[in-house]
PDB file with one MODEL, atoms N, CA, C and O in Angstrom:
MODEL        1
ATOM      1  N   MET A   1     -32.124  25.070  10.333  1.00  0.00           N
ATOM      2  CA  MET A   1     -31.721  23.620   9.612  1.00  0.00           C
ATOM      3  C   MET A   1     -31.405  24.291   8.045  1.00  0.00           C
ATOM      4  O   MET A   1     -30.344  23.774   7.695  1.00  0.00           O
ATOM      5  N   LYS A   2     -31.723  24.907   7.330  1.00  0.00           N
ATOM      6  CA  LYS A   2     -31.578  25.916   6.471  1.00  0.00           C
ATOM      7  C   LYS A   2     -30.235  26.386   6.257  1.00  0.00           C
ATOM      8  O   LYS A   2     -29.556  26.256   5.238  1.00  0.00           O
ATOM      9  N   THR A   3     -29.968  26.883   7.215  1.00  0.00           N
ATOM     10  CA  THR A   3     -28.615  27.607   7.203  1.00  0.00           C
ATOM     11  C   THR A   3     -27.789  27.114   7.477  1.00  0.00           C
ATOM     12  O   THR A   3     -26.792  27.814   7.657  1.00  0.00           O
ATOM     13  N   LEU A   4     -27.680  25.834   7.655  1.00  0.00           N
ATOM     14  CA  LEU A   4     -26.809  24.502   8.151  1.00  0.00           C
ATOM     15  C   LEU A   4     -26.225  24.023   6.801  1.00  0.00           C
ATOM     16  O   LEU A   4     -25.075  23.672   6.538  1.00  0.00           O
ATOM     17  N   PHE A   5     -27.473  24.111   5.909  1.00  0.00           N
ATOM     18  CA  PHE A   5     -27.552  23.474   4.981  1.00  0.00           C
ATOM     19  C   PHE A   5     -27.073  24.351   3.850  1.00  0.00           C
ATOM     20  O   PHE A   5     -26.691  23.820   2.807  1.00  0.00           O
ATOM     21  N   ALA A   6     -27.072  25.278   3.952  1.00  0.00           N
ATOM     22  CA  ALA A   6     -26.540  26.348   2.948  1.00  0.00           C
ATOM     23  C   ALA A   6     -24.938  26.582   2.960  1.00  0.00           C
ATOM     24  O   ALA A   6     -24.306  26.788   1.923  1.00  0.00           O
ATOM     25  N   ARG A   7     -24.258  26.518   4.449  1.00  0.00           N
ATOM     26  CA  ARG A   7     -23.215  26.664   4.518  1.00  0.00           C
ATOM     27  C   ARG A   7     -22.554  25.549   4.179  1.00  0.00           C
ATOM     28  O   ARG A   7     -21.553  25.669   3.472  1.00  0.00           O
ATOM     29  N   PHE A   8     -23.025  24.118   4.662  1.00  0.00           N
ATOM     30  CA  PHE A   8     -22.667  22.602   4.296  1.00  0.00           C
ATOM     31  C   PHE A   8     -22.019  23.150   2.173  1.00  0.00           C
ATOM     32  O   PHE A   8     -20.971  23.148   1.527  1.00  0.00           O
ATOM     33  N   ALA A   9     -23.347  23.474   1.976  1.00  0.00           N
ATOM     34  CA  ALA A   9     -23.020  23.213   0.028  1.00  0.00           C
ATOM     35  C   ALA A   9     -22.213  24.273  -0.170  1.00  0.00           C
ATOM     36  O   ALA A   9     -21.559  23.994  -1.176  1.00  0.00           O
ATOM     37  N   LYS A  10     -21.730  25.878   0.434  1.00  0.00           N
ATOM     38  CA  LYS A  10     -20.701  26.862   0.416  1.00  0.00           C
ATOM     39  C   LYS A  10     -19.351  26.159   0.310  1.00  0.00           C
ATOM     40  O   LYS A  10     -18.631  26.117  -0.688  1.00  0.00           O
ATOM     41  N   ASP A  11     -19.077  25.484   1.794  1.00  0.00           N
ATOM     42  CA  ASP A  11     -17.809  24.511   2.060  1.00  0.00           C
ATOM     43  C   ASP A  11     -17.407  23.808   0.871  1.00  0.00           C
ATOM     44  O   ASP A  11     -17.992  22.893   0.292  1.00  0.00           O
ATOM     45  N   ASP A  12     -15.979  24.550   0.509  1.00  0.00           N
ATOM     46  CA  ASP A  12     -15.504  23.673  -0.275  1.00  0.00           C
ATOM     47  C   ASP A  12     -14.180  23.814  -0.158  1.00  0.00           C
ATOM     48  O   ASP A  12     -13.614  24.546  -0.969  1.00  0.00           O
ATOM     49  N   SER A  13     -13.227  22.980   1.125  1.00  0.00           N
ATOM     50  CA  SER A  13     -12.898  22.790   1.496  1.00  0.00           C
ATOM     51  C   SER A  13     -11.966  22.072   1.417  1.00  0.00           C
ATOM     52  O   SER A  13     -10.739  22.119   1.331  1.00  0.00           O
ATOM     53  N   GLY A  14     -12.904  21.262   1.468  1.00  0.00           N
ATOM     54  CA  GLY A  14     -12.110  19.885   0.985  1.00  0.00           C
ATOM     55  C   GLY A  14     -12.586  19.318  -0.700  1.00  0.00           C
ATOM     56  O   GLY A  14     -12.916  18.145  -0.872  1.00  0.00           O
ATOM     57  N   ALA A  15     -12.574  19.773  -1.220  1.00  0.00           N
ATOM     58  CA  ALA A  15     -12.461  20.095  -3.207  1.00  0.00           C
ATOM     59  C   ALA A  15     -11.282  19.386  -3.648  1.00  0.00           C
ATOM     60  O   ALA A  15     -11.136  18.559  -4.548  1.00  0.00           O
ATOM     61  N   THR A  16     -10.205  20.057  -2.543  1.00  0.00           N
ATOM     62  CA  THR A  16      -8.271  20.231  -3.697  1.00  0.00           C
ATOM     63  C   THR A  16      -8.552  18.863  -3.020  1.00  0.00           C
ATOM     64  O   THR A  16      -9.005  17.946  -3.707  1.00  0.00           O
ATOM     65  N   ALA A  17      -8.191  18.617  -1.117  1.00  0.00           N
ATOM     66  CA  ALA A  17      -7.753  17.021  -1.030  1.00  0.00           C
ATOM     67  C   ALA A  17      -8.850  15.904  -2.368  1.00  0.00           C
ATOM     68  O   ALA A  17      -8.424  15.120  -3.215  1.00  0.00           O
ATOM     69  N   ILE A  18     -10.067  16.230  -2.097  1.00  0.00           N
ATOM     70  CA  ILE A  18     -10.551  14.802  -3.550  1.00  0.00           C
ATOM     71  C   ILE A  18      -9.887  15.080  -4.679  1.00  0.00           C
ATOM     72  O   ILE A  18      -9.746  14.002  -5.257  1.00  0.00           O
ATOM     73  N   GLU A  19      -9.266  16.186  -5.484  1.00  0.00           N
ATOM     74  CA  GLU A  19      -9.342  16.796  -6.659  1.00  0.00           C
ATOM     75  C   GLU A  19      -7.461  15.660  -6.232  1.00  0.00           C
ATOM     76  O   GLU A  19      -7.122  14.873  -7.116  1.00  0.00           O
ATOM     77  N   TYR A  20      -6.940  15.717  -5.500  1.00  0.00           N
ATOM     78  CA  TYR A  20      -5.598  15.951  -5.802  1.00  0.00           C
ATOM     79  C   TYR A  20      -5.511  13.736  -5.117  1.00  0.00           C
ATOM     80  O   TYR A  20      -4.521  13.013  -5.231  1.00  0.00           O
ATOM     81  N   GLY A  21      -6.817  13.351  -4.532  1.00  0.00           N
ATOM     82  CA  GLY A  21      -7.173  11.756  -4.874  1.00  0.00           C
ATOM     83  C   GLY A  21      -7.531  11.150  -6.090  1.00  0.00           C
ATOM     84  O   GLY A  21      -7.284   9.973  -6.353  1.00  0.00           O
ATOM     85  N   LEU A  22      -8.101  11.926  -6.825  1.00  0.00           N
ATOM     86  CA  LEU A  22      -8.829  11.389  -7.744  1.00  0.00           C
ATOM     87  C   LEU A  22      -7.677  11.442  -8.374  1.00  0.00           C
ATOM     88  O   LEU A  22      -7.630  10.413  -9.048  1.00  0.00           O
ATOM     89  N   ILE A  23      -6.598  12.138  -8.558  1.00  0.00           N
ATOM     90  CA  ILE A  23      -4.990  12.586  -9.501  1.00  0.00           C
ATOM     91  C   ILE A  23      -4.330  11.445  -9.757  1.00  0.00           C
ATOM     92  O   ILE A  23      -3.994  10.786 -10.741  1.00  0.00           O
ATOM     93  N   ALA A  24      -4.164  11.368  -7.581  1.00  0.00           N
ATOM     94  CA  ALA A  24      -3.540   9.831  -7.866  1.00  0.00           C
ATOM     95  C   ALA A  24      -3.843   8.679  -7.814  1.00  0.00           C
ATOM     96  O   ALA A  24      -2.964   7.859  -7.549  1.00  0.00           O
ATOM     97  N   ALA A  25      -4.860   8.361  -7.995  1.00  0.00           N
ATOM     98  CA  ALA A  25      -5.701   7.190  -8.602  1.00  0.00           C
ATOM     99  C   ALA A  25      -5.435   7.315  -9.807  1.00  0.00           C
ATOM    100  O   ALA A  25      -4.549   6.570 -10.225  1.00  0.00           O
ATOM    101  N   GLY A  26      -6.040   8.211 -10.726  1.00  0.00           N
ATOM    102  CA  GLY A  26      -5.138   8.309 -12.106  1.00  0.00           C
ATOM    103  C   GLY A  26      -3.422   7.735 -12.423  1.00  0.00           C
ATOM    104  O   GLY A  26      -3.064   6.938 -13.291  1.00  0.00           O
ATOM    105  N   ILE A  27      -2.785   8.271 -11.653  1.00  0.00           N
ATOM    106  CA  ILE A  27      -1.236   7.976 -11.326  1.00  0.00           C
ATOM    107  C   ILE A  27      -1.636   6.207 -11.396  1.00  0.00           C
ATOM    108  O   ILE A  27      -1.733   5.398 -12.319  1.00  0.00           O
ATOM    109  N   SER A  28      -1.754   6.156 -10.308  1.00  0.00           N
ATOM    110  CA  SER A  28      -1.750   4.656  -9.706  1.00  0.00           C
ATOM    111  C   SER A  28      -2.247   3.273 -10.727  1.00  0.00           C
ATOM    112  O   SER A  28      -1.709   2.186 -10.942  1.00  0.00           O
ATOM    113  N   VAL A  29      -3.715   3.990 -11.287  1.00  0.00           N
ATOM    114  CA  VAL A  29      -4.009   2.878 -12.331  1.00  0.00           C
ATOM    115  C   VAL A  29      -3.402   2.892 -13.542  1.00  0.00           C
ATOM    116  O   VAL A  29      -3.376   1.790 -14.090  1.00  0.00           O
ATOM    117  N   ALA A  30      -2.766   4.044 -14.301  1.00  0.00           N
ATOM    118  CA  ALA A  30      -1.600   4.057 -15.501  1.00  0.00           C
ATOM    119  C   ALA A  30      -0.289   3.608 -14.689  1.00  0.00           C
ATOM    120  O   ALA A  30       0.701   4.198 -15.120  1.00  0.00           O
ATOM    121  N   ILE A  31      -0.147   3.161 -14.154  1.00  0.00           N
ATOM    122  CA  ILE A  31       1.679   2.961 -13.418  1.00  0.00           C
ATOM    123  C   ILE A  31       1.309   0.885 -13.369  1.00  0.00           C
ATOM    124  O   ILE A  31       1.983  -0.056 -13.788  1.00  0.00           O
ATOM    125  N   PHE A  32       0.103   0.933 -12.734  1.00  0.00           N
ATOM    126  CA  PHE A  32      -0.316  -0.773 -12.762  1.00  0.00           C
ATOM    127  C   PHE A  32      -0.269  -1.451 -14.033  1.00  0.00           C
ATOM    128  O   PHE A  32       0.012  -2.615 -14.321  1.00  0.00           O
ATOM    129  N   ALA A  33      -0.744  -0.065 -15.003  1.00  0.00           N
ATOM    130  CA  ALA A  33      -0.789  -0.908 -16.313  1.00  0.00           C
ATOM    131  C   ALA A  33       0.618  -0.905 -17.030  1.00  0.00           C
ATOM    132  O   ALA A  33       1.082  -1.511 -17.996  1.00  0.00           O
ATOM    133  N   ALA A  34       1.070  -0.014 -16.192  1.00  0.00           N
ATOM    134  CA  ALA A  34       2.334   0.038 -17.258  1.00  0.00           C
ATOM    135  C   ALA A  34       3.002  -1.374 -17.341  1.00  0.00           C
ATOM    136  O   ALA A  34       3.235  -2.144 -18.273  1.00  0.00           O
ATOM    137  N   VAL A  35       3.272  -1.413 -15.647  1.00  0.00           N
ATOM    138  CA  VAL A  35       4.000  -2.592 -15.513  1.00  0.00           C
ATOM    139  C   VAL A  35       3.469  -3.386 -16.104  1.00  0.00           C
ATOM    140  O   VAL A  35       3.899  -3.663 -17.223  1.00  0.00           O
ATOM    141  N   GLY A  36       2.465  -3.975 -15.638  1.00  0.00           N
ATOM    142  CA  GLY A  36       1.333  -5.233 -16.210  1.00  0.00           C
ATOM    143  C   GLY A  36       2.343  -5.446 -17.992  1.00  0.00           C
ATOM    144  O   GLY A  36       2.940  -6.450 -18.379  1.00  0.00           O
ATOM    145  N   LEU A  37       2.201  -4.259 -18.624  1.00  0.00           N
ATOM    146  CA  LEU A  37       2.509  -4.653 -19.726  1.00  0.00           C
ATOM    147  C   LEU A  37       3.891  -4.844 -20.182  1.00  0.00           C
ATOM    148  O   LEU A  37       4.109  -5.499 -21.202  1.00  0.00           O
ATOM    149  N   VAL A  38       5.063  -4.193 -19.334  1.00  0.00           N
ATOM    150  CA  VAL A  38       6.189  -4.323 -18.913  1.00  0.00           C
ATOM    151  C   VAL A  38       6.994  -5.975 -18.509  1.00  0.00           C
ATOM    152  O   VAL A  38       8.058  -6.465 -18.889  1.00  0.00           O
ATOM    153  N   GLY A  39       6.191  -6.351 -17.819  1.00  0.00           N
ATOM    154  CA  GLY A  39       5.801  -7.464 -16.883  1.00  0.00           C
ATOM    155  C   GLY A  39       6.431  -8.727 -18.308  1.00  0.00           C
ATOM    156  O   GLY A  39       7.421  -9.217 -18.851  1.00  0.00           O
ATOM    157  N   THR A  40       4.768  -8.673 -18.268  1.00  0.00           N
ATOM    158  CA  THR A  40       4.511  -9.620 -19.509  1.00  0.00           C
ATOM    159  C   THR A  40       5.508 -10.373 -20.794  1.00  0.00           C
ATOM    160  O   THR A  40       5.870 -11.491 -21.160  1.00  0.00           O
ATOM    161  N   GLN A  41       5.677  -8.694 -21.228  1.00  0.00           N
ATOM    162  CA  GLN A  41       7.180  -8.326 -22.129  1.00  0.00           C
ATOM    163  C   GLN A  41       8.207  -9.132 -21.841  1.00  0.00           C
ATOM    164  O   GLN A  41       8.633  -9.983 -22.623  1.00  0.00           O
ATOM    165  N   LEU A  42       8.674  -8.906 -20.673  1.00  0.00           N
ATOM    166  CA  LEU A  42       9.446  -9.309 -19.586  1.00  0.00           C
ATOM    167  C   LEU A  42       9.489 -10.953 -19.610  1.00  0.00           C
ATOM    168  O   LEU A  42      10.643 -11.379 -19.568  1.00  0.00           O
ATOM    169  N   ASN A  43       8.664 -11.771 -19.657  1.00  0.00           N
ATOM    170  CA  ASN A  43       8.182 -12.768 -19.131  1.00  0.00           C
ATOM    171  C   ASN A  43       8.235 -13.196 -20.621  1.00  0.00           C
ATOM    172  O   ASN A  43       9.068 -14.061 -20.891  1.00  0.00           O
ATOM    173  N   THR A  44       7.492 -12.730 -21.588  1.00  0.00           N
ATOM    174  CA  THR A  44       8.212 -13.574 -22.445  1.00  0.00           C
ATOM    175  C   THR A  44       9.277 -13.666 -23.348  1.00  0.00           C
ATOM    176  O   THR A  44       9.458 -14.601 -24.128  1.00  0.00           O
ATOM    177  N   LEU A  45      10.089 -12.514 -23.204  1.00  0.00           N
ATOM    178  CA  LEU A  45      12.147 -12.333 -23.351  1.00  0.00           C
ATOM    179  C   LEU A  45      12.581 -13.607 -22.808  1.00  0.00           C
ATOM    180  O   LEU A  45      13.153 -14.478 -23.462  1.00  0.00           O
ATOM    181  N   PHE A  46      12.290 -13.667 -21.621  1.00  0.00           N
ATOM    182  CA  PHE A  46      13.260 -14.633 -20.573  1.00  0.00           C
ATOM    183  C   PHE A  46      12.913 -15.847 -20.612  1.00  0.00           C
ATOM    184  O   PHE A  46      13.580 -16.629 -19.935  1.00  0.00           O
ATOM    185  N   THR A  47      11.725 -16.390 -21.445  1.00  0.00           N
ATOM    186  CA  THR A  47      11.268 -18.136 -21.448  1.00  0.00           C
ATOM    187  C   THR A  47      11.985 -17.748 -23.060  1.00  0.00           C
ATOM    188  O   THR A  47      13.139 -18.107 -23.292  1.00  0.00           O
ATOM    189  N   THR A  48      11.432 -17.235 -23.769  1.00  0.00           N
ATOM    190  CA  THR A  48      12.322 -17.206 -25.295  1.00  0.00           C
ATOM    191  C   THR A  48      14.127 -17.730 -25.267  1.00  0.00           C
ATOM    192  O   THR A  48      14.635 -18.755 -25.720  1.00  0.00           O
ATOM    193  N   VAL A  49      14.681 -16.705 -24.636  1.00  0.00           N
ATOM    194  CA  VAL A  49      15.486 -16.810 -24.366  1.00  0.00           C
ATOM    195  C   VAL A  49      16.715 -17.995 -23.434  1.00  0.00           C
ATOM    196  O   VAL A  49      17.925 -18.206 -23.515  1.00  0.00           O
ATOM    197  N   LYS A  50      15.496 -18.575 -22.525  1.00  0.00           N
ATOM    198  CA  LYS A  50      15.162 -19.933 -21.362  1.00  0.00           C
ATOM    199  C   LYS A  50      15.615 -20.871 -22.985  1.00  0.00           C
ATOM    200  O   LYS A  50      16.652 -21.428 -23.347  1.00  0.00           O
ATOM    201  N   THR A  51      14.284 -20.680 -23.624  1.00  0.00           N
ATOM    202  CA  THR A  51      14.073 -22.476 -24.622  1.00  0.00           C
ATOM    203  C   THR A  51      15.525 -22.051 -25.771  1.00  0.00           C
ATOM    204  O   THR A  51      16.151 -23.045 -26.141  1.00  0.00           O
ATOM    205  N   ASP A  52      15.865 -21.143 -26.125  1.00  0.00           N
ATOM    206  CA  ASP A  52      17.167 -20.984 -26.933  1.00  0.00           C
ATOM    207  C   ASP A  52      18.614 -21.651 -26.420  1.00  0.00           C
ATOM    208  O   ASP A  52      19.611 -22.206 -26.882  1.00  0.00           O
ATOM    209  N   LEU A  53      18.116 -21.274 -25.314  1.00  0.00           N
ATOM    210  CA  LEU A  53      19.676 -22.219 -24.194  1.00  0.00           C
ATOM    211  C   LEU A  53      19.714 -23.214 -24.180  1.00  0.00           C
ATOM    212  O   LEU A  53      20.710 -23.930 -24.278  1.00  0.00           O
ATOM    213  N   ALA A  54      18.241 -23.612 -24.007  1.00  0.00           N
ATOM    214  CA  ALA A  54      18.293 -25.602 -23.346  1.00  0.00           C
ATOM    215  C   ALA A  54      18.586 -26.196 -24.919  1.00  0.00           C
ATOM    216  O   ALA A  54      19.167 -27.272 -25.058  1.00  0.00           O
ATOM    217  N   GLY A  55      18.120 -25.378 -26.116  1.00  0.00           N
ATOM    218  CA  GLY A  55      17.638 -26.064 -27.144  1.00  0.00           C
ATOM    219  C   GLY A  55      19.107 -25.869 -27.947  1.00  0.00           C
ATOM    220  O   GLY A  55      19.265 -26.348 -29.070  1.00  0.00           O
TER     221      GLY A  55
ENDMDL
END
C-alpha cells in the first residue's frame, strides 16, 4: 500500500491538464466580465439614442 501511495504522489502527468484548465477558466471569467461591461455600455448608448430620436 505504501508503494502505491508513493507512486501516486510522484505521478504528475495530470498536472499540465489541470493548469491548462485553470488558465482557460481565468480567460473565460475575463471574457464574461468584458462582455458584461460592454453590453451595459451599449445598452445605455442605445437607450440614449432612442430617447433623443423620440423627443
